[in-house]
LUMDO-322559 format. One record per atom (N, C-alpha, C): z, x, y; residue number from 1; residue in one letter; atom name. Coordinates in pm, whole numbers. Last residue first. Layout:
<lumro z="Z" x="X" y="Y" n="NUM" res="A" atom="CA"/>
...
***
This chain:
<lumro z="-146" x="1454" y="926" n="72" res="X" atom="N"/>
<lumro z="-51" x="1423" y="862" n="72" res="X" atom="CA"/>
<lumro z="-96" x="1447" y="726" n="72" res="X" atom="C"/>
<lumro z="-343" x="1479" y="1102" n="71" res="X" atom="N"/>
<lumro z="-251" x="1571" y="1140" n="71" res="X" atom="CA"/>
<lumro z="-172" x="1566" y="1027" n="71" res="X" atom="C"/>
<lumro z="-515" x="1260" y="1049" n="70" res="X" atom="N"/>
<lumro z="-558" x="1389" y="1015" n="70" res="X" atom="CA"/>
<lumro z="-442" x="1473" y="1018" n="70" res="X" atom="C"/>
<lumro z="-395" x="1045" y="1206" n="69" res="X" atom="N"/>
<lumro z="-417" x="1034" y="1079" n="69" res="X" atom="CA"/>
<lumro z="-460" x="1167" y="1024" n="69" res="X" atom="C"/>
<lumro z="-388" x="1156" y="1449" n="68" res="X" atom="N"/>
<lumro z="-273" x="1119" y="1389" n="68" res="X" atom="CA"/>
<lumro z="-302" x="1108" y="1229" n="68" res="X" atom="C"/>
<lumro z="-644" x="1153" y="1546" n="67" res="X" atom="N"/>
<lumro z="-569" x="1278" y="1537" n="67" res="X" atom="CA"/>
<lumro z="-479" x="1284" y="1468" n="67" res="X" atom="C"/>
<lumro z="-733" x="862" y="1532" n="66" res="X" atom="N"/>
<lumro z="-782" x="973" y="1453" n="66" res="X" atom="CA"/>
<lumro z="-708" x="1076" y="1449" n="66" res="X" atom="C"/>
<lumro z="-527" x="796" y="1729" n="65" res="X" atom="N"/>
<lumro z="-523" x="764" y="1603" n="65" res="X" atom="CA"/>
<lumro z="-593" x="844" y="1494" n="65" res="X" atom="C"/>
<lumro z="-659" x="946" y="1968" n="64" res="X" atom="N"/>
<lumro z="-526" x="934" y="1909" n="64" res="X" atom="CA"/>
<lumro z="-480" x="913" y="1768" n="64" res="X" atom="C"/>
<lumro z="-920" x="827" y="1951" n="63" res="X" atom="N"/>
<lumro z="-875" x="971" y="1954" n="63" res="X" atom="CA"/>
<lumro z="-742" x="1025" y="1865" n="63" res="X" atom="C"/>
<lumro z="-795" x="561" y="2051" n="62" res="X" atom="N"/>
<lumro z="-902" x="581" y="1909" n="62" res="X" atom="CA"/>
<lumro z="-885" x="736" y="1878" n="62" res="X" atom="C"/>
<lumro z="-718" x="621" y="2304" n="61" res="X" atom="N"/>
<lumro z="-642" x="532" y="2214" n="61" res="X" atom="CA"/>
<lumro z="-695" x="582" y="2054" n="61" res="X" atom="C"/>
<lumro z="-931" x="755" y="2438" n="60" res="X" atom="N"/>
<lumro z="-811" x="811" y="2425" n="60" res="X" atom="CA"/>
<lumro z="-726" x="751" y="2279" n="60" res="X" atom="C"/>
<lumro z="-1137" x="555" y="2403" n="59" res="X" atom="N"/>
<lumro z="-1170" x="677" y="2347" n="59" res="X" atom="CA"/>
<lumro z="-1040" x="749" y="2344" n="59" res="X" atom="C"/>
<lumro z="-1000" x="329" y="2587" n="58" res="X" atom="N"/>
<lumro z="-1061" x="307" y="2463" n="58" res="X" atom="CA"/>
<lumro z="-1046" x="445" y="2362" n="58" res="X" atom="C"/>
<lumro z="-951" x="456" y="2839" n="57" res="X" atom="N"/>
<lumro z="-858" x="396" y="2742" n="57" res="X" atom="CA"/>
<lumro z="-885" x="386" y="2588" n="57" res="X" atom="C"/>
<lumro z="-1199" x="527" y="2918" n="56" res="X" atom="N"/>
<lumro z="-1110" x="630" y="2880" n="56" res="X" atom="CA"/>
<lumro z="-1003" x="565" y="2793" n="56" res="X" atom="C"/>
<lumro z="-1305" x="266" y="2916" n="55" res="X" atom="N"/>
<lumro z="-1365" x="358" y="2833" n="55" res="X" atom="CA"/>
<lumro z="-1268" x="470" y="2812" n="55" res="X" atom="C"/>
<lumro z="-1142" x="153" y="3122" n="54" res="X" atom="N"/>
<lumro z="-1128" x="102" y="2994" n="54" res="X" atom="CA"/>
<lumro z="-1214" x="192" y="2878" n="54" res="X" atom="C"/>
<lumro z="-1195" x="334" y="3320" n="53" res="X" atom="N"/>
<lumro z="-1089" x="343" y="3280" n="53" res="X" atom="CA"/>
<lumro z="-1085" x="280" y="3167" n="53" res="X" atom="C"/>
<lumro z="-1510" x="252" y="3374" n="52" res="X" atom="N"/>
<lumro z="-1451" x="378" y="3323" n="52" res="X" atom="CA"/>
<lumro z="-1319" x="378" y="3257" n="52" res="X" atom="C"/>
<lumro z="-1437" x="-24" y="3475" n="51" res="X" atom="N"/>
<lumro z="-1510" x="5" y="3362" n="51" res="X" atom="CA"/>
<lumro z="-1481" x="149" y="3306" n="51" res="X" atom="C"/>
<lumro z="-1287" x="0" y="3703" n="50" res="X" atom="N"/>
<lumro z="-1224" x="-49" y="3578" n="50" res="X" atom="CA"/>
<lumro z="-1309" x="-11" y="3448" n="50" res="X" atom="C"/>
<lumro z="-1465" x="162" y="3877" n="49" res="X" atom="N"/>
<lumro z="-1341" x="227" y="3817" n="49" res="X" atom="CA"/>
<lumro z="-1275" x="164" y="3708" n="49" res="X" atom="C"/>
<lumro z="-1639" x="-24" y="3863" n="48" res="X" atom="N"/>
<lumro z="-1693" x="70" y="3841" n="48" res="X" atom="CA"/>
<lumro z="-1562" x="159" y="3773" n="48" res="X" atom="C"/>
<lumro z="-1509" x="-252" y="4049" n="47" res="X" atom="N"/>
<lumro z="-1529" x="-253" y="3895" n="47" res="X" atom="CA"/>
<lumro z="-1581" x="-136" y="3852" n="47" res="X" atom="C"/>
<lumro z="-1451" x="-73" y="4269" n="46" res="X" atom="N"/>
<lumro z="-1330" x="-108" y="4179" n="46" res="X" atom="CA"/>
<lumro z="-1368" x="-139" y="4048" n="46" res="X" atom="C"/>
<lumro z="-1693" x="-50" y="4370" n="45" res="X" atom="N"/>
<lumro z="-1608" x="68" y="4335" n="45" res="X" atom="CA"/>
<lumro z="-1519" x="25" y="4219" n="45" res="X" atom="C"/>
<lumro z="-1767" x="-330" y="4442" n="44" res="X" atom="N"/>
<lumro z="-1826" x="-258" y="4341" n="44" res="X" atom="CA"/>
<lumro z="-1761" x="-124" y="4303" n="44" res="X" atom="C"/>
<lumro z="-1679" x="-535" y="4598" n="43" res="X" atom="N"/>
<lumro z="-1561" x="-477" y="4500" n="43" res="X" atom="CA"/>
<lumro z="-1658" x="-391" y="4398" n="43" res="X" atom="C"/>
<lumro z="-1868" x="-626" y="4730" n="42" res="X" atom="N"/>
<lumro z="-1780" x="-580" y="4794" n="42" res="X" atom="CA"/>
<lumro z="-1675" x="-508" y="4731" n="42" res="X" atom="C"/>
<lumro z="-2071" x="-687" y="4518" n="41" res="X" atom="N"/>
<lumro z="-2108" x="-588" y="4610" n="41" res="X" atom="CA"/>
<lumro z="-2002" x="-540" y="4698" n="41" res="X" atom="C"/>
<lumro z="-2057" x="-951" y="4421" n="40" res="X" atom="N"/>
<lumro z="-1980" x="-837" y="4363" n="40" res="X" atom="CA"/>
<lumro z="-1995" x="-719" y="4427" n="40" res="X" atom="C"/>
<lumro z="-2200" x="-1111" y="4514" n="39" res="X" atom="N"/>
<lumro z="-2087" x="-1179" y="4523" n="39" res="X" atom="CA"/>
<lumro z="-2002" x="-1057" y="4502" n="39" res="X" atom="C"/>
<lumro z="-2481" x="-1033" y="4452" n="38" res="X" atom="N"/>
<lumro z="-2421" x="-1011" y="4608" n="38" res="X" atom="CA"/>
<lumro z="-2302" x="-1049" y="4629" n="38" res="X" atom="C"/>
<lumro z="-2591" x="-871" y="4224" n="37" res="X" atom="N"/>
<lumro z="-2495" x="-973" y="4243" n="37" res="X" atom="CA"/>
<lumro z="-2419" x="-979" y="4397" n="37" res="X" atom="C"/>
<lumro z="-2689" x="-592" y="4203" n="36" res="X" atom="N"/>
<lumro z="-2760" x="-729" y="4244" n="36" res="X" atom="CA"/>
<lumro z="-2694" x="-826" y="4263" n="36" res="X" atom="C"/>
<lumro z="-2470" x="-478" y="4051" n="35" res="X" atom="N"/>
<lumro z="-2528" x="-450" y="4198" n="35" res="X" atom="CA"/>
<lumro z="-2599" x="-575" y="4273" n="35" res="X" atom="C"/>
<lumro z="-2531" x="-564" y="3811" n="34" res="X" atom="N"/>
<lumro z="-2399" x="-586" y="3864" n="34" res="X" atom="CA"/>
<lumro z="-2399" x="-565" y="4016" n="34" res="X" atom="C"/>
<lumro z="-2726" x="-414" y="3744" n="33" res="X" atom="N"/>
<lumro z="-2740" x="-566" y="3723" n="33" res="X" atom="CA"/>
<lumro z="-2608" x="-609" y="3796" n="33" res="X" atom="C"/>
<lumro z="-2649" x="-134" y="3793" n="32" res="X" atom="N"/>
<lumro z="-2753" x="-187" y="3860" n="32" res="X" atom="CA"/>
<lumro z="-2751" x="-374" y="3849" n="32" res="X" atom="C"/>
<lumro z="-2450" x="-122" y="3552" n="31" res="X" atom="N"/>
<lumro z="-2406" x="-138" y="3698" n="31" res="X" atom="CA"/>
<lumro z="-2553" x="-170" y="3794" n="31" res="X" atom="C"/>
<lumro z="-2593" x="-132" y="3328" n="30" res="X" atom="N"/>
<lumro z="-2522" x="-243" y="3369" n="30" res="X" atom="CA"/>
<lumro z="-2483" x="-230" y="3502" n="30" res="X" atom="C"/>
<lumro z="-2648" x="158" y="3256" n="29" res="X" atom="N"/>
<lumro z="-2727" x="62" y="3252" n="29" res="X" atom="CA"/>
<lumro z="-2688" x="-77" y="3295" n="29" res="X" atom="C"/>
<lumro z="-2392" x="312" y="3320" n="28" res="X" atom="N"/>
<lumro z="-2505" x="314" y="3386" n="28" res="X" atom="CA"/>
<lumro z="-2618" x="232" y="3388" n="28" res="X" atom="C"/>
<lumro z="-2233" x="188" y="3097" n="27" res="X" atom="N"/>
<lumro z="-2189" x="159" y="3215" n="27" res="X" atom="CA"/>
<lumro z="-2307" x="167" y="3301" n="27" res="X" atom="C"/>
<lumro z="-2303" x="235" y="2833" n="26" res="X" atom="N"/>
<lumro z="-2348" x="143" y="2902" n="26" res="X" atom="CA"/>
<lumro z="-2330" x="131" y="3020" n="26" res="X" atom="C"/>
<lumro z="-2157" x="490" y="2768" n="25" res="X" atom="N"/>
<lumro z="-2316" x="483" y="2750" n="25" res="X" atom="CA"/>
<lumro z="-2385" x="364" y="2835" n="25" res="X" atom="C"/>
<lumro z="-1898" x="411" y="2806" n="24" res="X" atom="N"/>
<lumro z="-1960" x="508" y="2864" n="24" res="X" atom="CA"/>
<lumro z="-2086" x="494" y="2877" n="24" res="X" atom="C"/>
<lumro z="-1875" x="217" y="2583" n="23" res="X" atom="N"/>
<lumro z="-1881" x="176" y="2718" n="23" res="X" atom="CA"/>
<lumro z="-1921" x="271" y="2830" n="23" res="X" atom="C"/>
<lumro z="-1929" x="377" y="2366" n="22" res="X" atom="N"/>
<lumro z="-2010" x="308" y="2371" n="22" res="X" atom="CA"/>
<lumro z="-2008" x="247" y="2536" n="22" res="X" atom="C"/>
<lumro z="-1685" x="508" y="2358" n="21" res="X" atom="N"/>
<lumro z="-1829" x="594" y="2404" n="21" res="X" atom="CA"/>
<lumro z="-1942" x="515" y="2432" n="21" res="X" atom="C"/>
<lumro z="-1511" x="324" y="2298" n="20" res="X" atom="N"/>
<lumro z="-1492" x="386" y="2432" n="20" res="X" atom="CA"/>
<lumro z="-1647" x="461" y="2458" n="20" res="X" atom="C"/>
<lumro z="-1614" x="244" y="2029" n="19" res="X" atom="N"/>
<lumro z="-1615" x="143" y="2142" n="19" res="X" atom="CA"/>
<lumro z="-1643" x="219" y="2282" n="19" res="X" atom="C"/>
<lumro z="-1545" x="484" y="1902" n="18" res="X" atom="N"/>
<lumro z="-1677" x="476" y="1943" n="18" res="X" atom="CA"/>
<lumro z="-1707" x="344" y="2006" n="18" res="X" atom="C"/>
<lumro z="-1239" x="444" y="1890" n="17" res="X" atom="N"/>
<lumro z="-1330" x="580" y="1985" n="17" res="X" atom="CA"/>
<lumro z="-1481" x="522" y="1989" n="17" res="X" atom="C"/>
<lumro z="-1219" x="205" y="1781" n="16" res="X" atom="N"/>
<lumro z="-1187" x="202" y="1917" n="16" res="X" atom="CA"/>
<lumro z="-1272" x="336" y="1976" n="16" res="X" atom="C"/>
<lumro z="-1320" x="276" y="1525" n="15" res="X" atom="N"/>
<lumro z="-1379" x="162" y="1597" n="15" res="X" atom="CA"/>
<lumro z="-1349" x="169" y="1781" n="15" res="X" atom="C"/>
<lumro z="-1136" x="470" y="1474" n="14" res="X" atom="N"/>
<lumro z="-1288" x="497" y="1449" n="14" res="X" atom="CA"/>
<lumro z="-1367" x="385" y="1562" n="14" res="X" atom="C"/>
<lumro z="-888" x="325" y="1448" n="13" res="X" atom="N"/>
<lumro z="-890" x="427" y="1576" n="13" res="X" atom="CA"/>
<lumro z="-1069" x="471" y="1573" n="13" res="X" atom="C"/>
<lumro z="-968" x="180" y="1223" n="12" res="X" atom="N"/>
<lumro z="-958" x="113" y="1366" n="12" res="X" atom="CA"/>
<lumro z="-946" x="218" y="1483" n="12" res="X" atom="C"/>
<lumro z="-989" x="346" y="1014" n="11" res="X" atom="N"/>
<lumro z="-1102" x="298" y="1060" n="11" res="X" atom="CA"/>
<lumro z="-1089" x="216" y="1172" n="11" res="X" atom="C"/>
<lumro z="-710" x="478" y="1018" n="10" res="X" atom="N"/>
<lumro z="-853" x="538" y="1053" n="10" res="X" atom="CA"/>
<lumro z="-968" x="467" y="1086" n="10" res="X" atom="C"/>
<lumro z="-601" x="217" y="961" n="9" res="X" atom="N"/>
<lumro z="-564" x="289" y="1067" n="9" res="X" atom="CA"/>
<lumro z="-649" x="387" y="1140" n="9" res="X" atom="C"/>
<lumro z="-676" x="189" y="706" n="8" res="X" atom="N"/>
<lumro z="-729" x="85" y="807" n="8" res="X" atom="CA"/>
<lumro z="-711" x="145" y="911" n="8" res="X" atom="C"/>
<lumro z="-550" x="418" y="559" n="7" res="X" atom="N"/>
<lumro z="-702" x="422" y="573" n="7" res="X" atom="CA"/>
<lumro z="-752" x="312" y="691" n="7" res="X" atom="C"/>
<lumro z="-312" x="343" y="590" n="6" res="X" atom="N"/>
<lumro z="-348" x="487" y="675" n="6" res="X" atom="CA"/>
<lumro z="-476" x="456" y="699" n="6" res="X" atom="C"/>
<lumro z="-282" x="133" y="445" n="5" res="X" atom="N"/>
<lumro z="-250" x="108" y="576" n="5" res="X" atom="CA"/>
<lumro z="-317" x="223" y="643" n="5" res="X" atom="C"/>
<lumro z="-360" x="256" y="173" n="4" res="X" atom="N"/>
<lumro z="-436" x="142" y="279" n="4" res="X" atom="CA"/>
<lumro z="-391" x="120" y="392" n="4" res="X" atom="C"/>
<lumro z="-114" x="384" y="167" n="3" res="X" atom="N"/>
<lumro z="-219" x="449" y="166" n="3" res="X" atom="CA"/>
<lumro z="-344" x="351" y="229" n="3" res="X" atom="C"/>
<lumro z="68" x="190" y="141" n="2" res="X" atom="N"/>
<lumro z="97" x="282" y="249" n="2" res="X" atom="CA"/>
<lumro z="-53" x="331" y="289" n="2" res="X" atom="C"/>
<lumro z="-1" x="91" y="-100" n="1" res="X" atom="N"/>
<lumro z="-18" x="-8" y="-29" n="1" res="X" atom="CA"/>
<lumro z="12" x="94" y="118" n="1" res="X" atom="C"/>
***
């Protein structure tokens, strides 16, 4: 049972890590679409910071789970 939990944590960490990388790859493609929406033009820097922060948190959290799995 404990081995299944560790394997699940590795899969979960990998999913987080890859999702974070995906966010970083997708941001340059999505930002021009968001810039074209007039309502969001005043808060564009805040939106960009939030996207990058989300990618950073996902990547760091997934990396931590993967690191802890292989450290043991």
